[in-house]
N, C-alpha and C positions, 0 to 999 in steps of 0.2 A: 503494500500500499504506499510506503514512504517513497518507493521508486517512482510509482505513478504520480503521486502528488509533486515530486521534484520535476518530472517531465512536463506537468501541467504548467508549472512555473515557467519553465523553458519556452512553452509555446506563447504564452500571453504575458510574460513578465512586463510590468511598466504600463502596459496599456491594452494588452490584448493583441494577438496576432492570429489571424484566421487561417492562416495555412503554414504548415512546416515543410520546407524543403525535404525531398526524399521521403515523404510520407510512405508508411510501409504497410504491409499486410500483417495480419495478426501473428504470423509465424516468423517474422523478420525482426531480428533483434537489432535495435538501434545502435550504430557504431559510435565511438568517441567522436569522429568527425561530424557525424550527423547531429550529435547532441550539441557541439560547440556552434555548428552552423545554425541550428535552431535557436540557440540563445542569442547569437549575433542578430539573427533576422528579427527577433522579438524585440530585443533592445533598440535596433535601429527604427522600428516603427514606433515603439513608446517614445524615444527621445524626440524623434521628428514631431510626432503629435504634440508633446509637452511644449517644445520650442514653439510651435505654430500657436498653441493656445497663449503662451506667454507674450509673443509678438503681435498678437492680433490687437485692433483698437480696443482699448479698455481691458486688454490682457491682465495688466497690473492695476490700473485705476479702478477698474470695475470689480475686482476680486479682492475682497476683504482680507483673505488669507495671506496675500502677497502685497497689497497695497503699500507704496512707500510713503511713510509719514515724516514727520519733521524729524531731522536728526535729534537724538536724545539730549545732547548738550545744548540744542536750541529750542527745547520745549518750553522754556520760560519766555522765549521771544514769541512763540505762538500764543501763550496766555495772555501776554501783554497787549499783543495786536488784537486778540479778540475783545479784550477789555475796552479798547478805545474804537470799536466799530469797524475793524479792518478785515473781517471775515472773508469778503469776496477776495481780497489779496492773498489771504492764507490759502483759500481753496485753490486759486490760481497757481500758487507756488507748488502745492502738493501735486496738482494735476500735470504740471510742466515736468516735475522730477519723473513721474510716472510714464509720461510720454516718451522721456529719455530712455527709460528702462525697456520700454516696448520696442523702440528703435534698436536698441543694442542686442536684444533678445534674437533678433533676426540672424545674428551672426553665431548663433550657437550651434546649429546643425552640422556644419562641416567639422567643427572641433569635437563634438560629441561622436559623430560618425567615424572619424579617424581613430578615436580611442577605442570605440566598440569594435572595430575591425581588427584590432591588434589583440583582442582577447586570446588567450591561450587555454588549452584544455585544463592545465593545472589550476586556472583561476575559476574555471566553470564550477566545480564542485563547491568552493568557498562561497560562490554567489548563491547557488542553489540551496545550499544547506545552512547559509548564514541567518543573520537576524532578518527582522521585518523590512529593513531597508538595506540590505547587504549589496544589491545591485546599484542603488543609488550611492551609496558610500563608495563603492568601486569606481563609479563614474566620476564622483567629485575628487576622489583621490588623484585619478588619472588625468583630469581635465581642468581643475580649478585655476592653476597658474595660466593656462592658455587662455581660458575664457576671461579672466581679468584682464589680460593683455590685449585680447581681442575686442573687449567691450569698452575699455578706457577711451580709445579715440572717438568710437561711435557716440558715447555719452558726452564727450567733449563737444563734439559737433552739435548733437541734439540739444544740450544745454544752452548753446547760443541761439539755435533755431527756436527753441521753446521758450526763450527768454527766461530761463530759470533764474539767472543771475540778476536779472532786471526785477523780477518778482520778489527776489530775496532782499535785495539791497534796502528798500524802504522799510521792510520789516525789521531788519538788523539795525538800521539807523534809528528807528523809532525806540527800539529797545535799549541801544547803546546811549541814548540821550538820558536814560534814567540815571540820577545820581547814585554813584558808588556800586553800580553792578559792574560784573566782570564782562568785558566785551567778548562777543562772540562772532565768529567768522569761520564756520566749519569748511573743510575741503568738500565741496559739493560733488565734484567729479569722483573722487575716491568713494564718498558715500553712496551716490547712486550706483557706481559701478559695483560695489560689494553687495548692495541690497538686490541688484539684477540677478546676480549669482545665487544669492540666497533664495529669491523667489523661484527661479527656474527649478532648483533642486527640491524645493518644497513641493511643487507640482509633481515632479517625478516620484518623490517619496510617498505622496499621497496615493498615487496610482499603484505603486508596489505594495504598499499595505492593503489595498483592497483586494488585490489579486492573491496575496498570501493568505488573507483571512478566508476567503471562500472561492478557490480556484475552480473546484469541480462544478459548482453551480453555474458557472460562466461558459464552460468549454466542453461539456458532456459529449455533444456530437463530435467534436474534433478528437476527443479521447478515443471515441469508437473507431474513427478513421485511421488513427496512428497506431493505437494498440490493440484493437479488436477486442478479444476476450482476455488479453493478457492480464494476469493478476499482479 
C-alpha cells in the first residue's frame, strides 16, 4: 500500500498530472527511470501552474495567503498614514508592490524547470517519502538563489513602472516628520523580491499538502491505468 501511495504522489505531486509517461499494464513493473520521469513530469506540471497562478493579474494582490503587505519595519508608517486619512495611498502602495511581484513571478518557470529536469533517482525517494512539503523544500533548496537573482531586476523595473517608490515616499515623509521617531526607508527591491519567492513556494507547498493528504481520492482512475490490480 505504501508503494501505491508513493507512486500516487509521483503522478500528481504539486498539482496533479493526468498522465504518466510509459504507463504500464498491470503486469509491468515500473523501472527506476520511469519513476524518475514520472516525478519530473508531475513536478513540471505543478511548478508551471503555480508560477502561472502567481504571475496572473491579482495573483499576489488578490490572494490573501501571499499578498505582500507593508514591510514589518514600516508597519508604524502604515498606521500613522491611516490615522491622517491616507488609506488610498496605503492601498496604492501595497497594490504596486504586488504588481511588481506578479511581474517577477513570470520568470520562475525556466528556473524551476531547469532544477526539476536535473532530479536524480537518488533524490526521488527522499521526495516521495519525505514530509508534507518535501518536494517544495527540494525545489526551494535547488532554486532559491537563482530565483532571487532572476527576480531582482524584474522587481526593480516593475517598481519603477508601478510607481512603488512614488507611493512610498509621501508615506515615509509623513511618518518621518513625527518628532523623535526613528526614520524608516526599507530596501523595497529586496523586500518585494524575497516576498515574491516566499509567495511562489507557499502556493507550491499548499498544493503538495493537498496531494499528500488525499492522493487516492484524486487519481483513482489513473491508478487503475498505471498499476491495474497491483497491490
